[in-house]
Backbone as XML, in Angstrom:
<?xml version="1.0"?>
<chain id="A" units="angstrom">
  <residue number="1" name="UNK">
    <atom name="N" x="-15.094" y="-9.655" z="-6.491"/>
    <atom name="CA" x="-13.577" y="-9.750" z="-6.803"/>
    <atom name="C" x="-12.923" y="-9.940" z="-5.618"/>
  </residue>
  <residue number="2" name="UNK">
    <atom name="N" x="-13.125" y="-9.239" z="-4.542"/>
    <atom name="CA" x="-12.205" y="-9.107" z="-3.373"/>
    <atom name="C" x="-12.282" y="-10.390" z="-2.472"/>
  </residue>
  <residue number="3" name="UNK">
    <atom name="N" x="-13.490" y="-11.305" z="-2.570"/>
    <atom name="CA" x="-13.788" y="-12.216" z="-2.129"/>
    <atom name="C" x="-12.778" y="-13.428" z="-2.736"/>
  </residue>
  <residue number="4" name="UNK">
    <atom name="N" x="-12.886" y="-13.204" z="-4.170"/>
    <atom name="CA" x="-11.687" y="-14.256" z="-4.912"/>
    <atom name="C" x="-10.318" y="-13.952" z="-4.481"/>
  </residue>
  <residue number="5" name="UNK">
    <atom name="N" x="-9.945" y="-12.825" z="-4.371"/>
    <atom name="CA" x="-8.448" y="-12.313" z="-4.022"/>
    <atom name="C" x="-8.325" y="-13.041" z="-2.656"/>
  </residue>
  <residue number="6" name="UNK">
    <atom name="N" x="-9.140" y="-12.834" z="-1.737"/>
    <atom name="CA" x="-8.883" y="-13.206" z="-0.400"/>
    <atom name="C" x="-8.926" y="-14.664" z="-0.250"/>
  </residue>
  <residue number="7" name="UNK">
    <atom name="N" x="-9.791" y="-15.391" z="-1.147"/>
    <atom name="CA" x="-9.600" y="-16.819" z="-0.929"/>
    <atom name="C" x="-8.290" y="-17.396" z="-1.512"/>
  </residue>
  <residue number="8" name="UNK">
    <atom name="N" x="-7.610" y="-16.562" z="-2.294"/>
    <atom name="CA" x="-6.149" y="-17.170" z="-2.778"/>
    <atom name="C" x="-5.288" y="-16.953" z="-1.936"/>
  </residue>
  <residue number="9" name="UNK">
    <atom name="N" x="-5.840" y="-16.146" z="-0.579"/>
    <atom name="CA" x="-4.747" y="-15.961" z="0.598"/>
    <atom name="C" x="-3.982" y="-14.645" z="0.399"/>
  </residue>
  <residue number="10" name="UNK">
    <atom name="N" x="-4.548" y="-13.637" z="-0.338"/>
    <atom name="CA" x="-3.959" y="-12.480" z="-0.495"/>
    <atom name="C" x="-4.202" y="-11.438" z="0.631"/>
  </residue>
  <residue number="11" name="UNK">
    <atom name="N" x="-3.291" y="-10.955" z="1.419"/>
    <atom name="CA" x="-3.418" y="-10.066" z="2.473"/>
    <atom name="C" x="-3.001" y="-8.627" z="2.198"/>
  </residue>
  <residue number="12" name="UNK">
    <atom name="N" x="-2.486" y="-8.441" z="1.290"/>
    <atom name="CA" x="-1.876" y="-7.073" z="0.968"/>
    <atom name="C" x="-1.707" y="-7.010" z="-0.615"/>
  </residue>
  <residue number="13" name="UNK">
    <atom name="N" x="-2.662" y="-6.682" z="-1.090"/>
    <atom name="CA" x="-2.848" y="-6.287" z="-2.373"/>
    <atom name="C" x="-2.604" y="-4.862" z="-2.566"/>
  </residue>
  <residue number="14" name="UNK">
    <atom name="N" x="-2.025" y="-4.408" z="-3.676"/>
    <atom name="CA" x="-1.697" y="-2.977" z="-3.866"/>
    <atom name="C" x="-2.044" y="-2.362" z="-5.223"/>
  </residue>
  <residue number="15" name="UNK">
    <atom name="N" x="-1.345" y="-2.616" z="-6.122"/>
    <atom name="CA" x="-1.691" y="-2.287" z="-7.645"/>
    <atom name="C" x="-2.797" y="-3.032" z="-8.278"/>
  </residue>
  <residue number="16" name="UNK">
    <atom name="N" x="-3.759" y="-2.317" z="-9.014"/>
    <atom name="CA" x="-5.018" y="-2.897" z="-9.651"/>
    <atom name="C" x="-5.142" y="-2.126" z="-10.805"/>
  </residue>
  <residue number="17" name="UNK">
    <atom name="N" x="-5.317" y="-2.757" z="-11.965"/>
    <atom name="CA" x="-5.514" y="-2.163" z="-13.251"/>
    <atom name="C" x="-6.270" y="-3.087" z="-14.233"/>
  </residue>
  <residue number="18" name="UNK">
    <atom name="N" x="-7.427" y="-2.569" z="-14.990"/>
    <atom name="CA" x="-8.005" y="-3.424" z="-15.818"/>
    <atom name="C" x="-7.559" y="-3.001" z="-17.125"/>
  </residue>
  <residue number="19" name="UNK">
    <atom name="N" x="-7.200" y="-4.103" z="-18.009"/>
    <atom name="CA" x="-6.860" y="-3.869" z="-19.290"/>
    <atom name="C" x="-7.801" y="-4.100" z="-20.457"/>
  </residue>
  <residue number="20" name="UNK">
    <atom name="N" x="-8.251" y="-3.156" z="-21.380"/>
    <atom name="CA" x="-9.194" y="-3.421" z="-22.078"/>
    <atom name="C" x="-8.902" y="-4.436" z="-23.228"/>
  </residue>
  <residue number="21" name="UNK">
    <atom name="N" x="-7.510" y="-4.567" z="-23.534"/>
    <atom name="CA" x="-7.284" y="-5.084" z="-24.784"/>
    <atom name="C" x="-7.347" y="-6.808" z="-24.297"/>
  </residue>
  <residue number="22" name="UNK">
    <atom name="N" x="-6.981" y="-7.020" z="-23.187"/>
    <atom name="CA" x="-7.095" y="-8.403" z="-22.430"/>
    <atom name="C" x="-8.467" y="-8.738" z="-21.835"/>
  </residue>
  <residue number="23" name="UNK">
    <atom name="N" x="-9.165" y="-7.775" z="-21.388"/>
    <atom name="CA" x="-10.292" y="-7.910" z="-20.722"/>
    <atom name="C" x="-9.943" y="-8.554" z="-19.410"/>
  </residue>
  <residue number="24" name="UNK">
    <atom name="N" x="-8.795" y="-8.197" z="-18.783"/>
    <atom name="CA" x="-8.685" y="-8.726" z="-17.396"/>
    <atom name="C" x="-8.291" y="-7.775" z="-16.441"/>
  </residue>
  <residue number="25" name="UNK">
    <atom name="N" x="-8.278" y="-8.085" z="-15.157"/>
    <atom name="CA" x="-7.759" y="-6.898" z="-14.254"/>
    <atom name="C" x="-6.423" y="-7.639" z="-13.794"/>
  </residue>
  <residue number="26" name="UNK">
    <atom name="N" x="-5.377" y="-6.770" z="-13.617"/>
    <atom name="CA" x="-4.094" y="-7.257" z="-13.178"/>
    <atom name="C" x="-3.923" y="-6.835" z="-11.651"/>
  </residue>
  <residue number="27" name="UNK">
    <atom name="N" x="-3.609" y="-7.609" z="-10.712"/>
    <atom name="CA" x="-3.251" y="-7.249" z="-9.379"/>
    <atom name="C" x="-1.982" y="-7.592" z="-8.839"/>
  </residue>
  <residue number="28" name="UNK">
    <atom name="N" x="-1.496" y="-6.789" z="-8.089"/>
    <atom name="CA" x="-0.143" y="-7.137" z="-7.245"/>
    <atom name="C" x="-0.468" y="-7.423" z="-5.922"/>
  </residue>
  <residue number="29" name="UNK">
    <atom name="N" x="0.394" y="-8.425" z="-5.407"/>
    <atom name="CA" x="0.465" y="-8.952" z="-3.968"/>
    <atom name="C" x="1.695" y="-8.594" z="-3.330"/>
  </residue>
  <residue number="30" name="UNK">
    <atom name="N" x="1.584" y="-7.523" z="-2.555"/>
    <atom name="CA" x="3.165" y="-7.024" z="-1.995"/>
    <atom name="C" x="3.690" y="-8.104" z="-1.103"/>
  </residue>
  <residue number="31" name="UNK">
    <atom name="N" x="3.095" y="-8.738" z="-0.290"/>
    <atom name="CA" x="3.394" y="-9.608" z="0.812"/>
    <atom name="C" x="4.074" y="-10.851" z="0.146"/>
  </residue>
  <residue number="32" name="UNK">
    <atom name="N" x="3.621" y="-11.272" z="-1.062"/>
    <atom name="CA" x="3.795" y="-12.607" z="-1.668"/>
    <atom name="C" x="4.685" y="-12.432" z="-2.744"/>
  </residue>
  <residue number="33" name="UNK">
    <atom name="N" x="5.357" y="-11.328" z="-3.051"/>
    <atom name="CA" x="5.864" y="-10.779" z="-4.284"/>
    <atom name="C" x="5.446" y="-11.509" z="-5.689"/>
  </residue>
  <residue number="34" name="UNK">
    <atom name="N" x="4.166" y="-11.160" z="-5.861"/>
    <atom name="CA" x="3.485" y="-11.833" z="-6.901"/>
    <atom name="C" x="2.420" y="-10.936" z="-7.757"/>
  </residue>
  <residue number="35" name="UNK">
    <atom name="N" x="2.242" y="-11.296" z="-8.919"/>
    <atom name="CA" x="1.301" y="-10.687" z="-9.688"/>
    <atom name="C" x="0.160" y="-11.600" z="-10.225"/>
  </residue>
  <residue number="36" name="UNK">
    <atom name="N" x="-1.137" y="-11.204" z="-10.216"/>
    <atom name="CA" x="-2.047" y="-12.141" z="-10.544"/>
    <atom name="C" x="-3.043" y="-11.614" z="-11.738"/>
  </residue>
  <residue number="37" name="UNK">
    <atom name="N" x="-3.428" y="-12.327" z="-12.707"/>
    <atom name="CA" x="-4.627" y="-11.666" z="-13.501"/>
    <atom name="C" x="-5.940" y="-12.190" z="-13.146"/>
  </residue>
  <residue number="38" name="UNK">
    <atom name="N" x="-7.220" y="-11.614" z="-13.343"/>
    <atom name="CA" x="-8.358" y="-12.179" z="-13.151"/>
    <atom name="C" x="-9.185" y="-11.672" z="-14.459"/>
  </residue>
  <residue number="39" name="UNK">
    <atom name="N" x="-9.833" y="-12.716" z="-14.984"/>
    <atom name="CA" x="-10.578" y="-12.681" z="-16.279"/>
    <atom name="C" x="-11.966" y="-12.217" z="-15.753"/>
  </residue>
  <residue number="40" name="UNK">
    <atom name="N" x="-12.778" y="-12.043" z="-16.486"/>
    <atom name="CA" x="-14.248" y="-11.633" z="-16.555"/>
    <atom name="C" x="-15.018" y="-12.851" z="-15.939"/>
  </residue>
  <residue number="41" name="UNK">
    <atom name="N" x="-14.589" y="-13.917" z="-16.034"/>
    <atom name="CA" x="-15.252" y="-15.057" z="-15.487"/>
    <atom name="C" x="-14.804" y="-15.498" z="-13.869"/>
  </residue>
  <residue number="42" name="UNK">
    <atom name="N" x="-13.947" y="-14.622" z="-13.601"/>
    <atom name="CA" x="-13.174" y="-14.730" z="-12.179"/>
    <atom name="C" x="-12.308" y="-15.625" z="-11.889"/>
  </residue>
  <residue number="43" name="UNK">
    <atom name="N" x="-11.710" y="-16.181" z="-13.042"/>
    <atom name="CA" x="-10.505" y="-17.122" z="-12.950"/>
    <atom name="C" x="-9.263" y="-16.349" z="-12.555"/>
  </residue>
  <residue number="44" name="UNK">
    <atom name="N" x="-8.681" y="-16.721" z="-11.657"/>
    <atom name="CA" x="-7.552" y="-16.226" z="-10.908"/>
    <atom name="C" x="-6.404" y="-16.970" z="-11.465"/>
  </residue>
  <residue number="45" name="UNK">
    <atom name="N" x="-5.276" y="-16.280" z="-11.942"/>
    <atom name="CA" x="-4.340" y="-16.827" z="-12.666"/>
    <atom name="C" x="-2.973" y="-16.046" z="-12.036"/>
  </residue>
  <residue number="46" name="UNK">
    <atom name="N" x="-1.940" y="-17.023" z="-11.734"/>
    <atom name="CA" x="-0.483" y="-16.321" z="-11.050"/>
    <atom name="C" x="0.213" y="-16.167" z="-12.280"/>
  </residue>
  <residue number="47" name="UNK">
    <atom name="N" x="0.796" y="-14.955" z="-12.538"/>
    <atom name="CA" x="1.655" y="-14.506" z="-13.760"/>
    <atom name="C" x="2.981" y="-14.648" z="-13.323"/>
  </residue>
  <residue number="48" name="UNK">
    <atom name="N" x="3.291" y="-14.088" z="-12.227"/>
    <atom name="CA" x="4.634" y="-14.442" z="-11.690"/>
    <atom name="C" x="4.644" y="-14.182" z="-10.368"/>
  </residue>
  <residue number="49" name="UNK">
    <atom name="N" x="5.949" y="-14.850" z="-9.640"/>
    <atom name="CA" x="6.067" y="-14.669" z="-8.351"/>
    <atom name="C" x="7.463" y="-15.089" z="-7.824"/>
  </residue>
  <residue number="50" name="UNK">
    <atom name="N" x="7.993" y="-14.157" z="-6.859"/>
    <atom name="CA" x="9.539" y="-14.297" z="-6.682"/>
    <atom name="C" x="9.587" y="-14.682" z="-5.201"/>
  </residue>
  <residue number="51" name="UNK">
    <atom name="N" x="10.712" y="-15.061" z="-4.636"/>
    <atom name="CA" x="11.181" y="-15.220" z="-3.223"/>
    <atom name="C" x="11.766" y="-14.039" z="-2.799"/>
  </residue>
  <residue number="52" name="UNK">
    <atom name="N" x="12.527" y="-13.879" z="-1.767"/>
    <atom name="CA" x="12.984" y="-12.530" z="-1.238"/>
    <atom name="C" x="14.199" y="-12.303" z="-2.184"/>
  </residue>
  <residue number="53" name="UNK">
    <atom name="N" x="14.029" y="-11.253" z="-3.101"/>
    <atom name="CA" x="14.992" y="-10.701" z="-4.055"/>
    <atom name="C" x="15.377" y="-9.144" z="-3.855"/>
  </residue>
  <residue number="54" name="UNK">
    <atom name="N" x="16.323" y="-9.013" z="-4.621"/>
    <atom name="CA" x="16.749" y="-7.410" z="-4.813"/>
    <atom name="C" x="16.011" y="-6.751" z="-5.865"/>
  </residue>
  <residue number="55" name="UNK">
    <atom name="N" x="15.510" y="-7.445" z="-6.713"/>
    <atom name="CA" x="14.767" y="-6.865" z="-7.858"/>
    <atom name="C" x="15.662" y="-6.426" z="-9.034"/>
  </residue>
  <residue number="56" name="UNK">
    <atom name="N" x="16.950" y="-6.564" z="-8.791"/>
    <atom name="CA" x="18.136" y="-5.967" z="-9.778"/>
    <atom name="C" x="18.067" y="-6.813" z="-10.965"/>
  </residue>
  <residue number="57" name="UNK">
    <atom name="N" x="17.348" y="-7.903" z="-11.084"/>
    <atom name="CA" x="17.248" y="-8.858" z="-12.515"/>
    <atom name="C" x="16.165" y="-8.838" z="-12.958"/>
  </residue>
  <residue number="58" name="UNK">
    <atom name="N" x="15.128" y="-7.793" z="-12.571"/>
    <atom name="CA" x="13.731" y="-7.804" z="-13.114"/>
    <atom name="C" x="12.786" y="-8.600" z="-12.223"/>
  </residue>
  <residue number="59" name="UNK">
    <atom name="N" x="13.243" y="-9.199" z="-11.249"/>
    <atom name="CA" x="12.442" y="-9.988" z="-10.413"/>
    <atom name="C" x="11.477" y="-9.088" z="-9.584"/>
  </residue>
  <residue number="60" name="UNK">
    <atom name="N" x="10.261" y="-9.576" z="-9.133"/>
    <atom name="CA" x="9.390" y="-8.647" z="-8.285"/>
    <atom name="C" x="9.892" y="-8.325" z="-6.916"/>
  </residue>
  <residue number="61" name="UNK">
    <atom name="N" x="9.811" y="-7.510" z="-6.258"/>
    <atom name="CA" x="10.398" y="-7.262" z="-5.024"/>
    <atom name="C" x="9.315" y="-6.104" z="-4.337"/>
  </residue>
  <residue number="62" name="UNK">
    <atom name="N" x="8.430" y="-6.967" z="-3.541"/>
    <atom name="CA" x="7.367" y="-6.131" z="-2.980"/>
    <atom name="C" x="6.646" y="-5.254" z="-4.018"/>
  </residue>
  <residue number="63" name="UNK">
    <atom name="N" x="6.012" y="-5.853" z="-5.007"/>
    <atom name="CA" x="5.496" y="-5.312" z="-6.250"/>
    <atom name="C" x="4.123" y="-4.316" z="-5.664"/>
  </residue>
  <residue number="64" name="UNK">
    <atom name="N" x="4.132" y="-3.071" z="-6.256"/>
    <atom name="CA" x="2.832" y="-2.040" z="-5.630"/>
    <atom name="C" x="2.299" y="-1.683" z="-7.165"/>
  </residue>
  <residue number="65" name="UNK">
    <atom name="N" x="2.393" y="-0.537" z="-7.621"/>
    <atom name="CA" x="1.579" y="-0.020" z="-8.508"/>
    <atom name="C" x="1.926" y="-0.516" z="-9.807"/>
  </residue>
  <residue number="66" name="UNK">
    <atom name="N" x="1.169" y="-0.626" z="-10.718"/>
    <atom name="CA" x="1.368" y="-1.180" z="-12.041"/>
    <atom name="C" x="0.569" y="-0.286" z="-13.185"/>
  </residue>
  <residue number="67" name="UNK">
    <atom name="N" x="1.307" y="-0.534" z="-14.382"/>
    <atom name="CA" x="0.400" y="-0.028" z="-15.358"/>
    <atom name="C" x="0.532" y="-1.091" z="-16.516"/>
  </residue>
  <residue number="68" name="UNK">
    <atom name="N" x="-0.128" y="-1.106" z="-17.487"/>
    <atom name="CA" x="-0.286" y="-2.053" z="-18.607"/>
    <atom name="C" x="-0.156" y="-1.053" z="-19.823"/>
  </residue>
  <residue number="69" name="UNK">
    <atom name="N" x="0.984" y="-1.332" z="-20.593"/>
    <atom name="CA" x="1.279" y="-0.582" z="-21.790"/>
    <atom name="C" x="1.523" y="-1.459" z="-22.951"/>
  </residue>
  <residue number="70" name="UNK">
    <atom name="N" x="0.679" y="-1.471" z="-23.762"/>
    <atom name="CA" x="0.524" y="-2.501" z="-24.797"/>
    <atom name="C" x="0.552" y="-3.888" z="-24.411"/>
  </residue>
  <residue number="71" name="UNK">
    <atom name="N" x="1.659" y="-4.745" z="-24.573"/>
    <atom name="CA" x="1.530" y="-6.191" z="-24.113"/>
    <atom name="C" x="2.436" y="-6.266" z="-23.152"/>
  </residue>
  <residue number="72" name="UNK">
    <atom name="N" x="2.868" y="-5.148" z="-22.238"/>
    <atom name="CA" x="3.505" y="-5.032" z="-21.070"/>
    <atom name="C" x="2.914" y="-4.681" z="-19.852"/>
  </residue>
  <residue number="73" name="UNK">
    <atom name="N" x="3.147" y="-5.380" z="-18.807"/>
    <atom name="CA" x="2.909" y="-4.793" z="-17.290"/>
    <atom name="C" x="3.967" y="-4.363" z="-16.727"/>
  </residue>
  <residue number="74" name="UNK">
    <atom name="N" x="3.988" y="-2.891" z="-16.539"/>
    <atom name="CA" x="5.193" y="-2.507" z="-15.579"/>
    <atom name="C" x="4.913" y="-2.263" z="-14.488"/>
  </residue>
  <residue number="75" name="UNK">
    <atom name="N" x="5.688" y="-3.025" z="-13.448"/>
    <atom name="CA" x="5.418" y="-2.884" z="-11.971"/>
    <atom name="C" x="6.393" y="-2.125" z="-11.187"/>
  </residue>
  <residue number="76" name="UNK">
    <atom name="N" x="5.962" y="-1.107" z="-10.465"/>
    <atom name="CA" x="6.980" y="-0.327" z="-9.511"/>
    <atom name="C" x="7.177" y="-1.447" z="-8.288"/>
  </residue>
  <residue number="77" name="UNK">
    <atom name="N" x="8.421" y="-1.872" z="-7.680"/>
    <atom name="CA" x="8.650" y="-2.513" z="-6.862"/>
    <atom name="C" x="8.969" y="-1.532" z="-5.656"/>
  </residue>
  <residue number="78" name="UNK">
    <atom name="N" x="8.117" y="-1.818" z="-4.668"/>
    <atom name="CA" x="8.102" y="-0.921" z="-3.489"/>
    <atom name="C" x="9.237" y="-1.334" z="-2.424"/>
  </residue>
  <residue number="79" name="UNK">
    <atom name="N" x="9.850" y="-2.502" z="-2.644"/>
    <atom name="CA" x="10.640" y="-2.993" z="-1.867"/>
    <atom name="C" x="10.275" y="-2.857" z="-0.239"/>
  </residue>
  <residue number="80" name="UNK">
    <atom name="N" x="8.979" y="-3.033" z="0.201"/>
    <atom name="CA" x="8.777" y="-2.973" z="1.540"/>
    <atom name="C" x="9.096" y="-4.027" z="2.316"/>
  </residue>
  <residue number="81" name="UNK">
    <atom name="N" x="9.395" y="-3.830" z="3.840"/>
    <atom name="CA" x="9.481" y="-4.665" z="4.788"/>
    <atom name="C" x="8.710" y="-4.181" z="5.979"/>
  </residue>
  <residue number="82" name="UNK">
    <atom name="N" x="7.880" y="-5.147" z="6.185"/>
    <atom name="CA" x="7.015" y="-4.913" z="7.355"/>
    <atom name="C" x="7.155" y="-5.896" z="8.539"/>
  </residue>
  <residue number="83" name="UNK">
    <atom name="N" x="7.023" y="-5.798" z="9.464"/>
    <atom name="CA" x="6.894" y="-6.767" z="10.960"/>
    <atom name="C" x="5.483" y="-7.660" z="10.615"/>
  </residue>
  <residue number="84" name="UNK">
    <atom name="N" x="5.729" y="-8.543" z="9.755"/>
    <atom name="CA" x="4.849" y="-9.422" z="9.414"/>
    <atom name="C" x="5.271" y="-10.840" z="9.017"/>
  </residue>
  <residue number="85" name="UNK">
    <atom name="N" x="4.856" y="-11.987" z="9.694"/>
    <atom name="CA" x="5.451" y="-13.352" z="9.223"/>
    <atom name="C" x="4.990" y="-13.855" z="7.961"/>
  </residue>
  <residue number="86" name="UNK">
    <atom name="N" x="4.108" y="-12.935" z="7.352"/>
    <atom name="CA" x="3.284" y="-13.242" z="6.018"/>
    <atom name="C" x="4.134" y="-12.535" z="4.780"/>
  </residue>
  <residue number="87" name="UNK">
    <atom name="N" x="4.946" y="-11.853" z="4.953"/>
    <atom name="CA" x="5.827" y="-11.087" z="4.022"/>
    <atom name="C" x="7.088" y="-11.890" z="3.594"/>
  </residue>
  <residue number="88" name="UNK">
    <atom name="N" x="7.273" y="-11.876" z="2.380"/>
    <atom name="CA" x="8.314" y="-12.641" z="1.914"/>
    <atom name="C" x="9.773" y="-11.866" z="1.916"/>
  </residue>
  <residue number="89" name="UNK">
    <atom name="N" x="9.520" y="-10.438" z="1.744"/>
    <atom name="CA" x="10.791" y="-9.521" z="1.766"/>
    <atom name="C" x="11.211" y="-9.451" z="3.282"/>
  </residue>
  <residue number="90" name="UNK">
    <atom name="N" x="12.475" y="-9.826" z="3.441"/>
    <atom name="CA" x="13.153" y="-9.490" z="4.745"/>
    <atom name="C" x="13.931" y="-8.406" z="4.959"/>
  </residue>
  <residue number="91" name="UNK">
    <atom name="N" x="14.307" y="-7.734" z="3.972"/>
    <atom name="CA" x="15.319" y="-6.612" z="4.121"/>
    <atom name="C" x="15.096" y="-5.650" z="2.817"/>
  </residue>
  <residue number="92" name="UNK">
    <atom name="N" x="15.083" y="-4.490" z="2.996"/>
    <atom name="CA" x="14.915" y="-3.451" z="2.104"/>
    <atom name="C" x="16.356" y="-3.308" z="1.198"/>
  </residue>
  <residue number="93" name="UNK">
    <atom name="N" x="16.119" y="-3.083" z="-0.127"/>
    <atom name="CA" x="17.510" y="-3.096" z="-0.776"/>
    <atom name="C" x="17.402" y="-1.774" z="-1.729"/>
  </residue>
  <residue number="94" name="UNK">
    <atom name="N" x="18.414" y="-1.120" z="-2.078"/>
    <atom name="CA" x="18.528" y="-0.163" z="-3.028"/>
    <atom name="C" x="19.239" y="-0.403" z="-4.271"/>
  </residue>
  <residue number="95" name="UNK">
    <atom name="N" x="18.969" y="-0.136" z="-5.352"/>
    <atom name="CA" x="17.946" y="0.844" z="-5.664"/>
    <atom name="C" x="16.460" y="0.228" z="-5.755"/>
  </residue>
  <residue number="96" name="UNK">
    <atom name="N" x="15.451" y="1.158" z="-5.778"/>
    <atom name="CA" x="14.270" y="0.463" z="-6.032"/>
    <atom name="C" x="14.091" y="0.207" z="-7.560"/>
  </residue>
  <residue number="97" name="UNK">
    <atom name="N" x="13.287" y="-0.850" z="-7.777"/>
    <atom name="CA" x="13.387" y="-1.254" z="-9.331"/>
    <atom name="C" x="12.077" y="-1.423" z="-9.911"/>
  </residue>
  <residue number="98" name="UNK">
    <atom name="N" x="11.959" y="-1.646" z="-11.254"/>
    <atom name="CA" x="10.715" y="-1.941" z="-12.090"/>
    <atom name="C" x="10.769" y="-3.400" z="-12.551"/>
  </residue>
  <residue number="99" name="UNK">
    <atom name="N" x="9.828" y="-3.994" z="-12.765"/>
    <atom name="CA" x="9.577" y="-5.215" z="-13.355"/>
    <atom name="C" x="8.755" y="-4.990" z="-14.365"/>
  </residue>
  <residue number="100" name="UNK">
    <atom name="N" x="8.845" y="-6.042" z="-15.545"/>
    <atom name="CA" x="8.200" y="-5.949" z="-16.695"/>
    <atom name="C" x="7.613" y="-7.460" z="-16.901"/>
  </residue>
  <residue number="101" name="UNK">
    <atom name="N" x="6.451" y="-7.535" z="-16.897"/>
    <atom name="CA" x="5.769" y="-8.876" z="-17.386"/>
    <atom name="C" x="5.179" y="-8.912" z="-18.853"/>
  </residue>
  <residue number="102" name="UNK">
    <atom name="N" x="5.559" y="-9.793" z="-19.525"/>
    <atom name="CA" x="5.221" y="-9.866" z="-21.000"/>
    <atom name="C" x="3.793" y="-10.656" z="-21.031"/>
  </residue>
  <residue number="103" name="UNK">
    <atom name="N" x="2.709" y="-9.821" z="-21.724"/>
    <atom name="CA" x="1.524" y="-10.346" z="-22.072"/>
    <atom name="C" x="1.487" y="-10.963" z="-23.409"/>
  </residue>
  <residue number="104" name="UNK">
    <atom name="N" x="0.569" y="-12.092" z="-23.418"/>
    <atom name="CA" x="0.445" y="-12.650" z="-24.846"/>
    <atom name="C" x="-0.211" y="-11.851" z="-25.816"/>
  </residue>
</chain>
């Protein structure tokens, strides 16, 4: 699995959860403001991705931990800024936010 994630260019994964209902793994990618799903056949799917945002309108903002609750993925936005040219976030904002991704 980690080879699959690395091949997609991910250098800063954070949250990782398996959901029994969908039989998929959900993983956040902090540096790219993104969240992916991975099915049991190894298919990687981008579910959501944002540019440099504040997260105030539900956008991803350096997403970290996540939970799957029913048909929702609830993601805590860490709003991190690191000294790396690969990170989308360029400035930290307050307040820190949550994002919700609806599953099918």
